[in-house]
All heavy atoms as TSV, in Angstrom:
chain	resi	resn	atom	element	x	y	z
A	1	MET	N	N	80.817	116.191	107.160
A	1	MET	CA	C	81.079	116.152	105.646
A	1	MET	C	C	82.333	115.420	105.401
A	1	MET	O	O	83.360	115.614	106.002
A	1	MET	CB	C	81.152	117.596	105.166
A	1	MET	CG	C	81.217	117.654	103.716
A	1	MET	SD	S	79.566	117.459	103.078
A	1	MET	CE	C	79.650	117.605	101.402
A	2	LEU	N	N	82.272	114.431	104.452
A	2	LEU	CA	C	83.392	113.740	104.052
A	2	LEU	C	C	84.271	114.467	103.083
A	2	LEU	O	O	83.648	114.938	102.006
A	2	LEU	CB	C	83.066	112.325	103.473
A	2	LEU	CG	C	82.467	111.355	104.419
A	2	LEU	CD1	C	81.903	110.093	103.636
A	2	LEU	CD2	C	83.623	110.949	105.432
A	3	GLY	N	N	85.531	114.539	103.197
A	3	GLY	CA	C	86.390	114.994	102.206
A	3	GLY	C	C	86.732	113.861	101.221
A	3	GLY	O	O	87.080	112.732	101.606
A	4	LEU	N	N	86.492	114.166	99.910
A	4	LEU	CA	C	86.805	113.013	98.979
A	4	LEU	C	C	88.051	113.322	98.340
A	4	LEU	O	O	88.430	114.415	97.737
A	4	LEU	CB	C	85.676	113.032	97.844
A	4	LEU	CG	C	84.332	112.734	98.351
A	4	LEU	CD1	C	83.319	112.784	97.159
A	4	LEU	CD2	C	84.196	111.332	98.956
A	5	THR	N	N	88.902	112.359	98.351
A	5	THR	CA	C	90.166	112.350	97.593
A	5	THR	C	C	90.335	111.043	96.976
A	5	THR	O	O	89.709	110.046	97.348
A	5	THR	CB	C	91.380	112.601	98.594
A	5	THR	OG1	O	91.418	111.608	99.520
A	5	THR	CG2	C	91.263	114.008	99.314
A	6	GLY	N	N	91.254	110.950	95.994
A	6	GLY	CA	C	91.566	109.741	95.342
A	6	GLY	C	C	93.025	109.431	95.583
A	6	GLY	O	O	93.811	110.243	96.065
A	7	PHE	N	N	93.378	108.129	95.296
A	7	PHE	CA	C	94.797	107.775	95.417
A	7	PHE	C	C	95.036	106.708	94.432
A	7	PHE	O	O	94.097	106.030	93.960
A	7	PHE	CB	C	95.130	107.288	96.815
A	7	PHE	CG	C	94.566	106.048	97.329
A	7	PHE	CD1	C	95.113	104.786	96.989
A	7	PHE	CD2	C	93.314	105.976	97.894
A	7	PHE	CE1	C	94.552	103.637	97.416
A	7	PHE	CE2	C	92.781	104.891	98.356
A	7	PHE	CZ	C	93.380	103.596	98.086
A	8	SER	N	N	96.346	106.591	93.987
A	8	SER	CA	C	96.602	105.514	93.131
A	8	SER	C	C	97.908	104.806	93.704
A	8	SER	O	O	98.637	105.384	94.574
A	8	SER	CB	C	97.124	106.048	91.739
A	8	SER	OG	O	96.015	106.669	91.069
A	9	GLY	N	N	98.013	103.535	93.454
A	9	GLY	CA	C	99.032	102.818	93.934
A	9	GLY	C	C	99.265	101.575	93.073
A	9	GLY	O	O	98.466	101.214	92.193
A	10	PHE	N	N	100.369	100.916	93.347
A	10	PHE	CA	C	100.666	99.667	92.554
A	10	PHE	C	C	100.508	98.611	93.512
A	10	PHE	O	O	100.895	98.589	94.627
A	10	PHE	CB	C	102.159	99.709	92.105
A	10	PHE	CG	C	102.303	100.765	91.066
A	10	PHE	CD1	C	102.734	102.029	91.392
A	10	PHE	CD2	C	102.068	100.396	89.624
A	10	PHE	CE1	C	102.930	103.009	90.407
A	10	PHE	CE2	C	102.243	101.393	88.665
A	10	PHE	CZ	C	102.615	102.618	89.011
A	11	PHE	N	N	99.745	97.478	93.054
A	11	PHE	CA	C	99.511	96.367	93.904
A	11	PHE	C	C	100.069	95.165	93.215
A	11	PHE	O	O	100.004	95.051	91.978
A	11	PHE	CB	C	98.011	96.248	94.101
A	11	PHE	CG	C	97.388	97.384	94.811
A	11	PHE	CD1	C	97.031	98.460	94.170
A	11	PHE	CD2	C	97.221	97.328	96.077
A	11	PHE	CE1	C	96.429	99.669	94.840
A	11	PHE	CE2	C	96.675	98.381	96.854
A	11	PHE	CZ	C	96.262	99.497	96.154
A	12	ALA	N	N	100.455	94.094	93.955
A	12	ALA	CA	C	101.009	92.928	93.520
A	12	ALA	C	C	100.368	91.819	94.353
A	12	ALA	O	O	99.966	91.956	95.493
A	12	ALA	CB	C	102.435	92.854	93.589
A	13	PRO	N	N	100.264	90.555	93.770
A	13	PRO	CA	C	99.805	89.457	94.589
A	13	PRO	C	C	100.577	89.154	95.837
A	13	PRO	O	O	101.761	89.486	95.875
A	13	PRO	CB	C	99.955	88.254	93.578
A	13	PRO	CG	C	99.991	88.785	92.253
A	13	PRO	CD	C	100.605	90.155	92.404
A	14	ALA	N	N	99.958	88.782	96.856
A	14	ALA	CA	C	100.597	88.576	98.156
A	14	ALA	C	C	101.737	87.536	98.028
A	14	ALA	O	O	102.650	87.571	98.792
A	14	ALA	CB	C	99.597	88.028	99.173
A	15	ALA	N	N	101.647	86.649	96.963
A	15	ALA	CA	C	102.721	85.566	96.828
A	15	ALA	C	C	103.990	86.079	96.188
A	15	ALA	O	O	104.971	85.288	96.065
A	15	ALA	CB	C	102.112	84.444	96.036
A	16	VAL	N	N	104.020	87.350	95.815
A	16	VAL	CA	C	105.293	87.824	95.222
A	16	VAL	C	C	106.355	87.834	96.289
A	16	VAL	O	O	106.172	88.300	97.384
A	16	VAL	CB	C	105.069	89.314	94.682
A	16	VAL	CG1	C	106.392	90.007	94.280
A	16	VAL	CG2	C	104.044	89.367	93.571
A	17	PRO	N	N	107.536	87.212	95.948
A	17	PRO	CA	C	108.563	87.152	96.952
A	17	PRO	C	C	108.993	88.516	97.364
A	17	PRO	O	O	109.113	89.521	96.683
A	17	PRO	CB	C	109.756	86.456	96.144
A	17	PRO	CG	C	109.062	85.788	95.064
A	17	PRO	CD	C	107.840	86.554	94.784
A	18	LYS	N	N	109.376	88.647	98.690
A	18	LYS	CA	C	109.708	89.957	99.250
A	18	LYS	C	C	110.828	90.659	98.468
A	18	LYS	O	O	110.719	91.853	98.311
A	18	LYS	CB	C	110.011	89.847	100.773
A	18	LYS	CG	C	110.400	91.202	101.397
A	18	LYS	CD	C	110.319	91.146	102.876
A	18	LYS	CE	C	110.782	92.393	103.543
A	18	LYS	NZ	N	110.505	93.610	102.890
A	19	PRO	N	N	111.881	90.005	98.103
A	19	PRO	CA	C	112.921	90.747	97.363
A	19	PRO	C	C	112.438	91.326	95.957
A	19	PRO	O	O	112.764	92.445	95.593
A	19	PRO	CB	C	114.014	89.657	97.000
A	19	PRO	CG	C	113.815	88.624	98.139
A	19	PRO	CD	C	112.352	88.619	98.406
A	20	VAL	N	N	111.453	90.673	95.340
A	20	VAL	CA	C	110.899	91.097	94.134
A	20	VAL	C	C	109.998	92.314	94.422
A	20	VAL	O	O	110.068	93.357	93.855
A	20	VAL	CB	C	110.111	90.089	93.383
A	20	VAL	CG1	C	109.337	90.650	92.284
A	20	VAL	CG2	C	111.002	88.890	92.997
A	21	ALA	N	N	109.151	92.293	95.518
A	21	ALA	CA	C	108.330	93.382	95.875
A	21	ALA	C	C	109.103	94.580	96.300
A	21	ALA	O	O	108.755	95.687	96.011
A	21	ALA	CB	C	107.410	92.939	97.079
A	22	ASP	N	N	110.218	94.384	97.050
A	22	ASP	CA	C	111.028	95.441	97.511
A	22	ASP	C	C	111.750	96.106	96.277
A	22	ASP	O	O	111.800	97.430	96.183
A	22	ASP	CB	C	112.215	94.990	98.414
A	22	ASP	CG	C	111.656	94.495	99.751
A	22	ASP	OD1	O	110.534	94.875	100.104
A	22	ASP	OD2	O	112.398	93.860	100.534
A	23	ARG	N	N	112.094	95.399	95.301
A	23	ARG	CA	C	112.750	95.984	94.100
A	23	ARG	C	C	111.737	96.736	93.350
A	23	ARG	O	O	111.990	97.889	92.778
A	23	ARG	CB	C	113.399	94.905	93.206
A	23	ARG	CG	C	113.946	95.507	91.974
A	23	ARG	CD	C	115.173	94.951	91.341
A	23	ARG	NE	N	115.562	95.735	90.203
A	23	ARG	CZ	C	116.154	95.122	89.185
A	23	ARG	NH1	N	116.369	93.972	89.040
A	23	ARG	NH2	N	116.568	95.984	88.183
A	24	LEU	N	N	110.499	96.157	93.141
A	24	LEU	CA	C	109.440	96.919	92.481
A	24	LEU	C	C	109.173	98.257	93.118
A	24	LEU	O	O	109.069	99.265	92.461
A	24	LEU	CB	C	108.155	96.101	92.372
A	24	LEU	CG	C	108.197	94.984	91.414
A	24	LEU	CD1	C	106.963	94.063	91.577
A	24	LEU	CD2	C	108.105	95.545	89.847
A	25	ALA	N	N	109.109	98.179	94.414
A	25	ALA	CA	C	108.800	99.418	95.217
A	25	ALA	C	C	109.955	100.489	94.963
A	25	ALA	O	O	109.669	101.659	94.729
A	25	ALA	CB	C	108.603	99.078	96.686
A	26	ARG	N	N	111.150	100.033	95.022
A	26	ARG	CA	C	112.357	100.850	94.935
A	26	ARG	C	C	112.362	101.459	93.514
A	26	ARG	O	O	112.519	102.697	93.413
A	26	ARG	CB	C	113.569	100.102	95.205
A	26	ARG	CG	C	114.849	100.857	95.236
A	26	ARG	CD	C	116.052	100.086	95.725
A	26	ARG	NE	N	116.259	98.871	94.940
A	26	ARG	CZ	C	116.126	97.596	95.370
A	26	ARG	NH1	N	115.577	97.356	96.513
A	26	ARG	NH2	N	116.339	96.638	94.523
A	27	GLU	N	N	112.096	100.720	92.484
A	27	GLU	CA	C	112.121	101.183	91.137
A	27	GLU	C	C	110.975	102.143	90.794
A	27	GLU	O	O	111.121	103.176	90.173
A	27	GLU	CB	C	112.021	99.946	90.128
A	27	GLU	CG	C	113.307	99.095	90.199
A	27	GLU	CD	C	114.626	99.616	89.859
A	27	GLU	OE1	O	114.629	100.763	89.155
A	27	GLU	OE2	O	115.712	99.136	90.190
A	28	LEU	N	N	109.769	101.817	91.369
A	28	LEU	CA	C	108.603	102.686	91.180
A	28	LEU	C	C	108.827	104.027	91.835
A	28	LEU	O	O	108.556	105.085	91.253
A	28	LEU	CB	C	107.359	101.990	91.617
A	28	LEU	CG	C	106.904	100.849	90.784
A	28	LEU	CD1	C	105.822	100.061	91.427
A	28	LEU	CD2	C	106.374	101.322	89.360
A	29	ARG	N	N	109.415	104.061	93.025
A	29	ARG	CA	C	109.718	105.253	93.724
A	29	ARG	C	C	110.696	106.132	92.990
A	29	ARG	O	O	110.530	107.347	92.780
A	29	ARG	CB	C	110.331	105.008	95.167
A	29	ARG	CG	C	109.299	104.919	96.189
A	29	ARG	CD	C	109.922	104.942	97.554
A	29	ARG	NE	N	109.258	103.855	98.430
A	29	ARG	CZ	C	109.823	102.622	98.550
A	29	ARG	NH1	N	111.001	102.218	97.883
A	29	ARG	NH2	N	109.281	101.700	99.387
A	30	ALA	N	N	111.665	105.386	92.347
A	30	ALA	CA	C	112.678	106.127	91.566
A	30	ALA	C	C	112.008	106.767	90.292
A	30	ALA	O	O	112.343	107.851	89.883
A	30	ALA	CB	C	113.746	105.234	91.172
A	31	ILE	N	N	111.159	106.043	89.673
A	31	ILE	CA	C	110.474	106.548	88.462
A	31	ILE	C	C	109.601	107.705	88.848
A	31	ILE	O	O	109.666	108.770	88.152
A	31	ILE	CB	C	109.673	105.453	87.792
A	31	ILE	CG1	C	110.574	104.428	87.227
A	31	ILE	CG2	C	108.750	105.990	86.746
A	31	ILE	CD1	C	109.965	103.143	86.762
A	32	VAL	N	N	108.849	107.618	89.845
A	32	VAL	CA	C	107.841	108.705	90.262
A	32	VAL	C	C	108.724	109.945	90.715
A	32	VAL	O	O	108.171	111.033	90.587
A	32	VAL	CB	C	106.868	108.216	91.408
A	32	VAL	CG1	C	106.089	109.379	91.948
A	32	VAL	CG2	C	106.007	107.100	90.736
A	33	ALA	N	N	109.851	109.748	91.219
A	33	ALA	CA	C	110.715	110.848	91.597
A	33	ALA	C	C	111.397	111.615	90.537
A	33	ALA	O	O	111.886	112.674	90.681
A	33	ALA	CB	C	111.824	110.364	92.603
A	34	LEU	N	N	111.384	111.070	89.261
A	34	LEU	CA	C	111.981	111.675	88.158
A	34	LEU	C	C	111.262	113.010	87.980
A	34	LEU	O	O	110.051	113.141	87.992
A	34	LEU	CB	C	111.880	110.930	86.852
A	34	LEU	CG	C	112.691	109.575	86.871
A	34	LEU	CD1	C	112.282	108.796	85.621
A	34	LEU	CD2	C	114.192	109.947	86.836
A	35	PRO	N	N	112.017	114.116	87.792
A	35	PRO	CA	C	111.295	115.411	87.685
A	35	PRO	C	C	110.206	115.497	86.694
A	35	PRO	O	O	109.152	116.119	87.014
A	35	PRO	CB	C	112.508	116.368	87.396
A	35	PRO	CG	C	113.676	115.733	87.984
A	35	PRO	CD	C	113.477	114.220	87.750
A	36	ASP	N	N	110.466	114.993	85.472
A	36	ASP	CA	C	109.374	115.083	84.463
A	36	ASP	C	C	108.137	114.271	84.858
A	36	ASP	O	O	107.039	114.715	84.604
A	36	ASP	CB	C	109.930	114.630	83.086
A	36	ASP	CG	C	110.860	115.552	82.505
A	36	ASP	OD1	O	111.038	116.708	82.974
A	36	ASP	OD2	O	111.592	115.188	81.504
A	37	VAL	N	N	108.411	113.118	85.411
A	37	VAL	CA	C	107.271	112.233	85.758
A	37	VAL	C	C	106.513	112.864	86.968
A	37	VAL	O	O	105.257	113.004	86.945
A	37	VAL	CB	C	107.779	110.817	86.139
A	37	VAL	CG1	C	106.568	109.952	86.676
A	37	VAL	CG2	C	108.440	110.065	84.963
A	38	ASN	N	N	107.257	113.300	87.986
A	38	ASN	CA	C	106.642	113.872	89.139
A	38	ASN	C	C	105.818	115.048	88.807
A	38	ASN	O	O	104.730	115.327	89.229
A	38	ASN	CB	C	107.684	114.211	90.217
A	38	ASN	CG	C	107.098	114.572	91.474
A	38	ASN	OD1	O	106.875	115.715	91.744
A	38	ASN	ND2	N	106.885	113.572	92.349
A	39	SER	N	N	106.405	115.925	87.953
A	39	SER	CA	C	105.707	117.144	87.422
A	39	SER	C	C	104.386	116.847	86.751
A	39	SER	O	O	103.443	117.447	86.919
A	39	SER	CB	C	106.649	118.050	86.607
A	39	SER	OG	O	105.997	119.099	86.076
A	40	ARG	N	N	104.502	115.872	85.822
A	40	ARG	CA	C	103.321	115.473	85.096
A	40	ARG	C	C	102.235	114.984	86.011
A	40	ARG	O	O	101.027	115.207	85.810
A	40	ARG	CB	C	103.674	114.469	84.009
A	40	ARG	CG	C	102.490	114.114	83.082
A	40	ARG	CD	C	101.980	115.234	82.304
A	40	ARG	NE	N	101.016	114.810	81.429
A	40	ARG	CZ	C	99.880	115.383	81.249
A	40	ARG	NH1	N	99.645	116.522	81.838
A	40	ARG	NH2	N	98.921	114.882	80.465
A	41	LEU	N	N	102.644	114.137	86.947
A	41	LEU	CA	C	101.617	113.563	87.917
A	41	LEU	C	C	100.998	114.645	88.719
A	41	LEU	O	O	99.745	114.620	88.901
A	41	LEU	CB	C	102.260	112.515	88.842
A	41	LEU	CG	C	102.691	111.230	88.181
A	41	LEU	CD1	C	103.522	110.410	89.175
A	41	LEU	CD2	C	101.525	110.356	87.652
A	42	LEU	N	N	101.776	115.625	89.196
A	42	LEU	CA	C	101.186	116.701	89.891
A	42	LEU	C	C	100.251	117.591	89.035
A	42	LEU	O	O	99.159	118.022	89.501
A	42	LEU	CB	C	102.262	117.568	90.425
A	42	LEU	CG	C	103.208	116.901	91.573
A	42	LEU	CD1	C	104.334	117.867	91.990
A	42	LEU	CD2	C	102.345	116.549	92.780
A	43	ASP	N	N	100.626	117.819	87.792
A	43	ASP	CA	C	99.762	118.485	86.794
A	43	ASP	C	C	98.427	117.792	86.557
A	43	ASP	O	O	97.505	118.417	86.371
A	43	ASP	CB	C	100.468	118.692	85.503
A	43	ASP	CG	C	101.576	119.627	85.474
A	43	ASP	OD1	O	101.710	120.361	86.411
A	43	ASP	OD2	O	102.372	119.672	84.471
A	44	LEU	N	N	98.447	116.394	86.641
A	44	LEU	CA	C	97.251	115.650	86.540
A	44	LEU	C	C	96.423	115.594	87.813
A	44	LEU	O	O	95.365	115.033	87.833
A	44	LEU	CB	C	97.648	114.246	86.059
A	44	LEU	CG	C	98.123	114.077	84.690
A	44	LEU	CD1	C	98.605	112.693	84.438
A	44	LEU	CD2	C	97.005	114.488	83.670
A	45	GLY	N	N	96.926	116.215	88.897
A	45	GLY	CA	C	96.114	116.296	90.143
A	45	GLY	C	C	96.465	115.349	91.082
A	45	GLY	O	O	95.840	115.091	92.260
A	46	PHE	N	N	97.542	114.491	90.866
A	46	PHE	CA	C	97.969	113.548	91.834
A	46	PHE	C	C	98.718	114.290	93.026
A	46	PHE	O	O	99.332	115.298	92.761
A	46	PHE	CB	C	98.907	112.500	91.281
A	46	PHE	CG	C	98.269	111.557	90.345
A	46	PHE	CD1	C	97.995	111.729	89.022
A	46	PHE	CD2	C	97.899	110.250	90.812
A	46	PHE	CE1	C	97.418	110.905	88.171
A	46	PHE	CE2	C	97.213	109.364	89.999
A	46	PHE	CZ	C	96.909	109.646	88.606
A	47	GLU	N	N	98.664	113.727	94.186
A	47	GLU	CA	C	99.443	114.193	95.276
A	47	GLU	C	C	100.574	113.248	95.539
A	47	GLU	O	O	100.421	112.066	95.334
A	47	GLU	CB	C	98.516	114.286	96.497
A	47	GLU	CG	C	97.524	115.330	96.530
A	47	GLU	CD	C	96.745	115.460	97.846
A	47	GLU	OE1	O	97.352	115.325	98.960
A	47	GLU	OE2	O	95.595	115.652	97.771
A	48	ASP	N	N	101.692	113.822	95.999
A	48	ASP	CA	C	102.816	113.014	96.234
A	48	ASP	C	C	102.641	112.330	97.617
A	48	ASP	O	O	102.512	112.896	98.662
A	48	ASP	CB	C	104.073	113.934	96.374
A	48	ASP	CG	C	105.333	113.024	96.634
A	48	ASP	OD1	O	105.247	111.810	96.768
A	48	ASP	OD2	O	106.453	113.647	96.692
A	49	MET	N	N	102.422	110.971	97.499
A	49	MET	CA	C	102.258	110.101	98.742
A	49	MET	C	C	103.448	109.191	98.973
A	49	MET	O	O	103.273	108.229	99.701
A	49	MET	CB	C	100.916	109.279	98.481
A	49	MET	CG	C	99.637	110.090	98.382
A	49	MET	SD	S	98.234	109.063	98.042
A	49	MET	CE	C	98.096	108.285	99.604
A	50	SER	N	N	104.523	109.604	98.360
A	50	SER	CA	C	105.675	108.678	98.539
A	50	SER	C	C	106.183	108.660	99.962
A	50	SER	O	O	107.008	107.825	100.333
A	50	SER	CB	C	106.817	109.208	97.656
A	50	SER	OG	O	107.266	110.488	97.945
A	51	ASP	N	N	105.793	109.625	100.857
A	51	ASP	CA	C	106.182	109.561	102.259
A	51	ASP	C	C	105.379	108.681	103.112
A	51	ASP	O	O	105.657	108.582	104.263
A	51	ASP	CB	C	106.289	111.033	102.823
A	51	ASP	CG	C	104.863	111.621	102.904
A	51	ASP	OD1	O	103.925	111.254	102.187
A	51	ASP	OD2	O	104.681	112.642	103.604
A	52	ILE	N	N	104.376	108.072	102.589
A	52	ILE	CA	C	103.595	107.186	103.387
A	52	ILE	C	C	104.410	105.837	103.521
A	52	ILE	O	O	104.565	105.131	102.475
A	52	ILE	CB	C	102.254	106.856	102.717
A	52	ILE	CG1	C	101.395	108.093	102.637
A	52	ILE	CG2	C	101.468	105.693	103.502
A	52	ILE	CD1	C	100.037	107.990	102.071
A	53	ALA	N	N	104.890	105.588	104.733
A	53	ALA	CA	C	105.649	104.466	104.968
A	53	ALA	C	C	104.898	103.113	104.879
A	53	ALA	O	O	105.433	102.107	104.520
A	53	ALA	CB	C	106.373	104.533	106.313
A	54	ASP	N	N	103.664	103.128	105.236
A	54	ASP	CA	C	102.899	101.926	105.258
A	54	ASP	C	C	101.661	102.100	104.335
A	54	ASP	O	O	100.536	102.396	104.858
A	54	ASP	CB	C	102.380	101.705	106.736
A	54	ASP	CG	C	101.553	100.423	106.951
A	54	ASP	OD1	O	101.613	99.536	106.013
A	54	ASP	OD2	O	100.906	100.245	107.929
A	55	PHE	N	N	101.917	101.955	103.173
A	55	PHE	CA	C	100.793	102.058	102.106
A	55	PHE	C	C	99.727	101.007	102.374
A	55	PHE	O	O	98.599	101.316	102.215
A	55	PHE	CB	C	101.395	101.968	100.700
A	55	PHE	CG	C	100.369	102.298	99.623
A	55	PHE	CD1	C	99.906	103.489	99.436
A	55	PHE	CD2	C	99.920	101.275	98.796
A	55	PHE	CE1	C	98.907	103.768	98.522
A	55	PHE	CE2	C	98.973	101.471	97.863
A	55	PHE	CZ	C	98.463	102.730	97.672
A	56	ALA	N	N	100.135	99.773	102.718
A	56	ALA	CA	C	99.067	98.776	102.904
A	56	ALA	C	C	98.187	99.225	104.136
A	56	ALA	O	O	96.944	99.003	104.051
A	56	ALA	CB	C	99.705	97.509	103.252
A	57	GLY	N	N	98.678	99.752	105.098
A	57	GLY	CA	C	97.983	100.209	106.204
A	57	GLY	C	C	96.985	101.473	105.833
A	57	GLY	O	O	95.832	101.543	106.263
A	58	PHE	N	N	97.546	102.289	104.971
A	58	PHE	CA	C	96.665	103.378	104.421
A	58	PHE	C	C	95.522	102.838	103.632
A	58	PHE	O	O	94.390	103.292	103.832
A	58	PHE	CB	C	97.552	104.309	103.536
A	58	PHE	CG	C	96.818	105.289	102.745
A	58	PHE	CD1	C	96.387	106.526	103.333
A	58	PHE	CD2	C	96.478	105.004	101.444
A	58	PHE	CE1	C	95.644	107.338	102.566
A	58	PHE	CE2	C	95.716	105.946	100.671
A	58	PHE	CZ	C	95.343	107.101	101.171
A	59	VAL	N	N	95.729	101.863	102.814
A	59	VAL	CA	C	94.714	101.214	101.939
A	59	VAL	C	C	93.631	100.592	102.944
A	59	VAL	O	O	92.520	100.725	102.737
A	59	VAL	CB	C	95.282	100.249	100.977
A	59	VAL	CG1	C	94.187	99.473	100.257
A	59	VAL	CG2	C	96.112	100.896	99.930
A	60	ASP	N	N	94.130	99.853	103.997
A	60	ASP	CA	C	93.278	99.242	104.887
A	60	ASP	C	C	92.348	100.252	105.598
A	60	ASP	O	O	91.166	100.041	105.726
A	60	ASP	CB	C	94.070	98.446	105.987
A	60	ASP	CG	C	94.666	97.104	105.500
A	60	ASP	OD1	O	94.135	96.713	104.397
A	60	ASP	OD2	O	95.553	96.623	106.129
A	61	ASP	N	N	92.979	101.339	106.025
A	61	ASP	CA	C	92.170	102.414	106.623
A	61	ASP	C	C	91.104	103.001	105.738
A	61	ASP	O	O	90.066	103.264	106.055
A	61	ASP	CB	C	93.103	103.596	107.055
A	61	ASP	CG	C	93.983	103.216	108.300
A	61	ASP	OD1	O	93.673	102.156	108.939
A	61	ASP	OD2	O	94.894	103.978	108.562
A	62	GLU	N	N	91.385	103.185	104.414
A	62	GLU	CA	C	90.512	103.680	103.433
A	62	GLU	C	C	89.415	102.675	103.226
A	62	GLU	O	O	88.192	103.117	103.157
A	62	GLU	CB	C	91.227	103.951	102.046
A	62	GLU	CG	C	92.017	105.229	102.055
A	62	GLU	CD	C	91.239	106.434	102.240
A	62	GLU	OE1	O	90.591	106.799	101.336
A	62	GLU	OE2	O	91.362	107.136	103.301
A	63	VAL	N	N	89.691	101.386	103.125
A	63	VAL	CA	C	88.601	100.335	102.995
A	63	VAL	C	C	87.681	100.418	104.135
A	63	VAL	O	O	86.477	100.448	104.002
A	63	VAL	CB	C	89.283	98.995	102.834
A	63	VAL	CG1	C	88.160	97.965	103.007
A	63	VAL	CG2	C	89.977	98.885	101.528
A	64	LYS	N	N	88.131	100.511	105.416
A	64	LYS	CA	C	87.340	100.628	106.644
A	64	LYS	C	C	86.578	101.908	106.514
A	64	LYS	O	O	85.336	101.910	106.941
A	64	LYS	CB	C	88.143	100.608	107.890
A	64	LYS	CG	C	88.758	99.267	108.118
A	64	LYS	CD	C	89.742	99.322	109.318
A	64	LYS	CE	C	90.550	98.057	109.509
A	64	LYS	NZ	N	91.682	98.142	110.344
A	65	ARG	N	N	87.202	102.949	106.214
A	65	ARG	CA	C	86.410	104.278	106.115
A	65	ARG	C	C	85.255	104.291	105.230
A	65	ARG	O	O	84.128	104.553	105.504
A	65	ARG	CB	C	87.378	105.343	105.646
A	65	ARG	CG	C	86.770	106.690	105.436
A	65	ARG	CD	C	87.802	107.664	104.907
A	65	ARG	NE	N	87.253	108.996	104.622
A	65	ARG	CZ	C	87.795	109.858	103.861
A	65	ARG	NH1	N	88.966	109.708	103.278
A	65	ARG	NH2	N	87.219	111.025	103.614
A	66	TRP	N	N	85.476	103.820	103.977
A	66	TRP	CA	C	84.465	103.712	102.990
A	66	TRP	C	C	83.418	102.652	103.291
A	66	TRP	O	O	82.205	102.769	102.904
A	66	TRP	CB	C	84.992	103.678	101.599
A	66	TRP	CG	C	85.740	105.026	101.308
A	66	TRP	CD1	C	87.019	105.311	101.279
A	66	TRP	CD2	C	84.995	106.300	101.177
A	66	TRP	NE1	N	87.227	106.548	101.060
A	66	TRP	CE2	C	86.060	107.247	100.945
A	66	TRP	CE3	C	83.702	106.727	101.153
A	66	TRP	CZ2	C	85.795	108.623	100.820
A	66	TRP	CZ3	C	83.431	108.023	100.995
A	66	TRP	CH2	C	84.480	108.977	100.818
A	67	ALA	N	N	83.861	101.571	103.854
A	67	ALA	CA	C	82.885	100.533	104.292
A	67	ALA	C	C	81.840	101.090	105.232
A	67	ALA	O	O	80.585	100.757	105.106
A	67	ALA	CB	C	83.582	99.254	104.803
A	68	SER	N	N	82.264	101.987	106.172
A	68	SER	CA	C	81.403	102.440	107.187
A	68	SER	C	C	80.482	103.415	106.446
A	68	SER	O	O	79.263	103.526	106.803
A	68	SER	CB	C	82.102	103.081	108.284
A	68	SER	OG	O	82.593	104.300	107.896
A	69	VAL	N	N	80.940	104.186	105.534
A	69	VAL	CA	C	79.998	105.071	104.681
A	69	VAL	C	C	78.954	104.309	104.010
A	69	VAL	O	O	77.785	104.629	103.934
A	69	VAL	CB	C	80.820	105.983	103.745
A	69	VAL	CG1	C	79.916	106.817	102.881
A	69	VAL	CG2	C	81.686	106.968	104.585
A	70	ILE	N	N	79.417	103.249	103.268
A	70	ILE	CA	C	78.517	102.404	102.522
A	70	ILE	C	C	77.479	101.851	103.377
A	70	ILE	O	O	76.191	101.774	103.070
A	70	ILE	CB	C	79.316	101.295	101.720
A	70	ILE	CG1	C	80.098	101.947	100.657
A	70	ILE	CG2	C	78.378	100.222	101.280
A	70	ILE	CD1	C	81.159	100.978	100.057
A	71	HIS	N	N	77.891	101.331	104.551
A	71	HIS	CA	C	76.903	100.803	105.521
A	71	HIS	C	C	75.982	101.796	106.042
A	71	HIS	O	O	74.732	101.625	106.097
A	71	HIS	CB	C	77.658	100.092	106.689
A	71	HIS	CG	C	76.793	99.522	107.722
A	71	HIS	ND1	N	76.069	98.350	107.534
A	71	HIS	CD2	C	76.484	99.937	108.950
A	71	HIS	CE1	C	75.332	98.130	108.654
A	71	HIS	NE2	N	75.620	99.017	109.501
A	72	GLU	N	N	76.497	102.983	106.523
A	72	GLU	CA	C	75.678	103.982	107.032
A	72	GLU	C	C	74.520	104.521	106.112
A	72	GLU	O	O	73.441	104.777	106.468
A	72	GLU	CB	C	76.504	105.215	107.523
A	72	GLU	CG	C	75.730	106.396	108.120
A	72	GLU	CD	C	76.674	107.550	108.474
A	72	GLU	OE1	O	77.906	107.357	108.509
A	72	GLU	OE2	O	76.204	108.618	108.763
A	73	PHE	N	N	74.881	104.608	104.817
A	73	PHE	CA	C	73.895	105.211	103.915
A	73	PHE	C	C	73.306	104.093	103.049
A	73	PHE	O	O	72.549	104.339	102.102
A	73	PHE	CB	C	74.648	106.216	103.018
A	73	PHE	CG	C	75.032	107.474	103.639
A	73	PHE	CD1	C	76.322	107.645	104.201
A	73	PHE	CD2	C	74.121	108.384	103.986
A	73	PHE	CE1	C	76.663	108.759	104.813
A	73	PHE	CE2	C	74.413	109.552	104.574
A	73	PHE	CZ	C	75.772	109.742	105.044
A	74	ASN	N	N	73.506	102.844	103.457
A	74	ASN	CA	C	72.793	101.663	102.829
A	74	ASN	C	C	73.062	101.683	101.330
A	74	ASN	O	O	72.045	101.486	100.509
A	74	ASN	CB	C	71.396	101.604	103.150
A	74	ASN	CG	C	70.675	100.282	102.870
A	74	ASN	OD1	O	71.414	99.303	102.932
A	74	ASN	ND2	N	69.458	100.245	102.561
A	75	ILE	N	N	74.292	101.856	100.964
A	75	ILE	CA	C	74.615	101.963	99.566
A	75	ILE	C	C	74.818	100.526	98.902
A	75	ILE	O	O	75.516	99.710	99.644
A	75	ILE	CB	C	75.897	102.831	99.247
A	75	ILE	CG1	C	75.661	104.200	99.734
A	75	ILE	CG2	C	76.413	102.730	97.843
A	75	ILE	CD1	C	76.848	105.104	99.775
A	76	SER	N	N	74.336	100.268	97.827
A	76	SER	CA	C	74.569	98.993	97.246
A	76	SER	C	C	75.011	99.223	95.727
A	76	SER	O	O	74.675	100.182	95.091
A	76	SER	CB	C	73.323	98.075	97.252
A	76	SER	OG	O	72.381	98.558	96.521
A	77	ILE	N	N	75.814	98.289	95.258
A	77	ILE	CA	C	76.227	98.347	93.857
A	77	ILE	C	C	75.879	97.079	93.097
A	77	ILE	O	O	75.630	96.032	93.719
A	77	ILE	CB	C	77.723	98.595	93.701
A	77	ILE	CG1	C	78.589	97.605	94.536
A	77	ILE	CG2	C	78.043	100.071	94.224
A	77	ILE	CD1	C	80.092	97.735	94.308
């Protein structure tokens, strides 16, 4: 049985310069860490995923996971 969970993240084009991407990540982490923001996100059912060091790797794993499910059950959209 598959456990279904959702996740949200912020994505930017690959061409964004690293200093810009680093600043965006830093600022977004600071915003999500604000007590009022964090509390509201938790109230909405979000889980705190700020400890995931490699979000891109997490997303890649999720794509592979769901691609295999789609293939196994012959799902089309």
